[in-house]
PATI-35065 format. One record per residue (C-alpha): x, y, z. Coordinates in steps of 0.02 Angstrom, whole numbers, padded with zeros to 5 digits, always signed. Last residue first. Layout:
<pts>
XYZ
...
</pts>
This chain:
<pts>
+00671+01340+00272
+00721+01273+00102
+00630+01107+00118
+00466+01195+00156
+00454+01270-00018
+00416+01095-00084
+00528+00984-00191
+00576+00865-00052
+00398+00874+00015
+00328+00806-00148
+00458+00668-00159
+00428+00619+00022
+00241+00612-00009
+00271+00493-00154
+00373+00381-00038
+00234+00388+00092
+00110+00328-00039
+00222+00181-00079
+00244+00143+00106
+00056+00139+00124
+00045-00005+00003
+00027-00038-00181
-00108+00001-00306
-00223+00152-00309
-00092+00260-00221
-00179+00397-00121
-00074+00541-00057
-00131+00672+00068
-00026+00821+00121
-00098+00941+00249
-00013+01110+00250
+00052+01243+00367
+00086+01131+00516
+00189+01205+00657
+00278+01061+00743
+00270+00934+00601
+00302+01050+00455
+00199+00982+00376
+00052+00875+00431
+00027+00706+00351
-00088+00582+00267
-00019+00436+00167
-00125+00303+00088
-00098+00139-00004
-00204+00022-00108
-00206-00167-00098
-00261-00291-00229
-00370-00424-00150
-00518-00365-00250
-00703-00324-00228
-00705-00192-00092
-00523-00146-00117
-00390-00201+00004
-00308-00091+00134
-00146-00002+00175
-00129+00157+00277
+00014+00274+00314
+00024+00408+00447
+00109+00576+00460
+00202+00707+00559
+00328+00793+00446
+00500+00870+00469
+00552+00912+00290
+00708+00832+00215
+00618+00735+00079
+00662+00571+00165
+00531+00601+00299
+00390+00529+00195
+00482+00364+00176
+00474+00341+00366
+00286+00313+00365
+00298+00146+00458
+00419+00212+00588
+00586+00303+00581
+00542+00484+00548
+00366+00486+00477
+00303+00368+00613
+00402+00456+00749
+00317+00620+00703
+00148+00534+00702
+00177+00456+00872
+00243+00618+00947
+00095+00715+00880
-00027+00585+00946
+00046+00574+01121
+00078+00760+01146
-00091+00809+01078
-00190+00684+01182
-00089+00721+01339
-00137+00903+01321
-00007+01041+01312
-00035+01094+01132
-00226+01100+01142
-00279+01220+01002
-00135+01173+00888
-00165+00986+00906
-00351+01013+00873
-00313+01119+00719
-00199+00985+00649
-00331+00851+00683
-00466+00948+00592
-00345+00972+00447
-00318+00784+00454
-00505+00758+00435
-00511+00882+00289
-00375+00787+00197
-00462+00621+00229
-00623+00689+00156
-00533+00747-00001
-00445+00579-00018
-00616+00496-00024
-00687+00377+00107
-00742+00197+00127
-00801+00122+00291
-00876-00044+00343
-00718-00148+00325
-00530-00122+00340
-00506+00048+00418
-00432-00024+00578
-00574+00052+00678
-00697-00022+00553
-00627-00197+00574
-00620-00183+00763
-00796-00114+00773
-00865-00254+00665
-00782-00379+00781
-00853-00295+00936
-01029-00292+00863
-01140-00150+00803
-01029-00063+00677
-01099+00095+00596
-01095+00067+00409
-01004+00209+00324
-00992+00260+00142
-00905+00426+00116
-00970+00555-00006
-00925+00577-00190
-00885+00752-00250
-00963+00890-00353
-00946+01072-00299
-00768+01044-00243
-00679+01075-00079
-00839+01057+00021
-00766+00904+00108
-00924+00801+00093
-00962+00698+00247
-00891+00552+00345
-00714+00617+00371
-00770+00781+00446
-00675+00751+00609
-00833+00775+00712
-00910+00620+00628
-00775+00497+00674
-00799+00481+00862
-00990+00485+00858
-00993+00353+00719
-00876+00238+00815
-01003+00228+00956
-01123+00107+00871
-01087-00033+00994
-00980+00032+01140
-00795+00062+01117
-00660-00014+01228
-00641-00159+01105
-00571-00038+00977
-00420-00006+01088
-00379-00192+01080
-00387-00190+00890
-00278-00036+00902
-00140-00128+00991
-00148-00284+00883
-00145-00177+00725
+00019-00094+00773
+00046+00058+00664
+00232+00070+00709
+00230+00253+00761
+00051+00238+00823
+00090+00087+00932
+00244+00175+00999
+00146+00328+01054
+00004+00224+01127
+00114+00105+01228
+00186-00049+01144
+00223-00220+01220
+00405-00268+01191
+00463-00270+01010
+00473-00376+00852
+00495-00261+00705
+00340-00190+00620
+00251-00287+00484
+00091-00320+00581
-00023-00460+00524
-00200-00408+00486
-00266-00566+00404
-00453-00537+00386
-00550-00697+00421
-00659-00619+00555
-00508-00536+00637
-00336-00614+00618
-00183-00539+00705
-00016-00620+00668
+00118-00507+00742
+00103-00570+00920
+00084-00393+00982
+00081-00352+01167
-00023-00206+01229
+00038-00070+01346
-00066+00058+01436
+00031+00220+01451
-00086+00315+01335
-00233+00273+01451
-00395+00272+01351
-00564+00356+01376
-00496+00518+01445
-00603+00613+01317
-00448+00689+01237
-00366+00517+01237
-00515+00437+01149
-00528+00574+01020
-00341+00576+00984
-00339+00387+00965
-00482+00396+00841
-00400+00522+00727
-00227+00443+00747
-00292+00270+00698
-00401+00317+00549
-00253+00322+00428
-00231+00138+00468
-00339+00075+00325
-00441+00207+00235
-00553+00089+00135
-00579+00168-00035
-00697+00287-00124
-00619+00387-00266
-00737+00517-00343
-00660+00681-00288
-00482+00613-00294
-00512+00564-00475
-00556+00743-00521
-00407+00807-00424
-00285+00699-00519
-00137+00794-00446
-00168+00938-00327
-00107+01105-00262
-00154+01234-00131
-00329+01176-00090
-00420+01275+00042
-00445+01240+00227
-00397+01419+00267
-00263+01398+00400
-00216+01217+00363
-00190+01248+00177
-00220+01083+00087
-00102+00990-00029
-00185+00843-00119
-00111+00700-00218
-00206+00563-00309
-00091+00433-00385
-00111+00369-00563
+00043+00461-00632
+00165+00399-00499
+00331+00444-00582
+00260+00620-00600
+00296+00656-00417
+00384+00817-00466
+00214+00884-00519
+00166+00895-00335
+00319+01001-00301
+00280+01112-00450
+00104+01133-00383
+00176+01184-00216
+00287+01314-00297
+00144+01385-00400
+00028+01388-00248
+00145+01496-00144
+00031+01509+00007
-00093+01643+00062
-00181+01651-00106
-00261+01481-00079
-00413+01456-00191
-00373+01571-00336
-00192+01514-00340
-00250+01332-00341
-00362+01358-00492
-00221+01447-00583
-00108+01298-00546
-00245+01178-00601
-00263+01268-00768
-00076+01260-00792
-00078+01072-00757
-00219+01042-00881
-00141+01137-01026
-00251+01284-01085
</pts>
């Protein structure tokens, strides 16, 4: 049986509530990125709808980059640990322990939380990270499911996480640069957790800030390529280097449609940047059943 047909049948069995064949066809439309890992997850059931390179997605461990920002920001806002109106200036040339984390967003006045998320400002979130106590990052990340097996497959690699004990280590881990490596499956489950939190608390400041920031990101911000498929999507990109190479890899994780998410879309590009992963996401969404609604 051809591999893609087998995967379609696998998806149908896992997620009967959605049109798995149509979603698989949308994923297959991104064939110009053959090495990418692509996952479509049903928000309601937590089951896979469609995938590309699922076996590789289950064993890929990579630094998550900025995809952690909305997860951590939501937690801190929900716990009233951070003021979303607080503004932080960005000089554009952040360096933390030798890691050059320069922002690529346009020059702008100091960002608030929504703007910082839309433009993925490293200076802003490095400042947020300094509000955490030593070892606290673990307690913020673990409820999201990002640090444990997703349960989507019987055999999968599990995240590597070294709980930071110093302010600098916390900044690097918060920015997804050092001390944490995850799989695309774990990231998909974490964003499902986020989608369910946003749905459960629609009027909270945490939800309104994070959802607006992610929607802005996939509209005109750093994940803007994902919005070119014609589907309103709330999403985040991430770019990081490998553990033993300076080559970067890119991530996109998003909720679609933005206001009433039915699916989580995760794209991992083994070489390139977050914008490349967002472009692949835009192709998938442009061929998805959501574009016709």
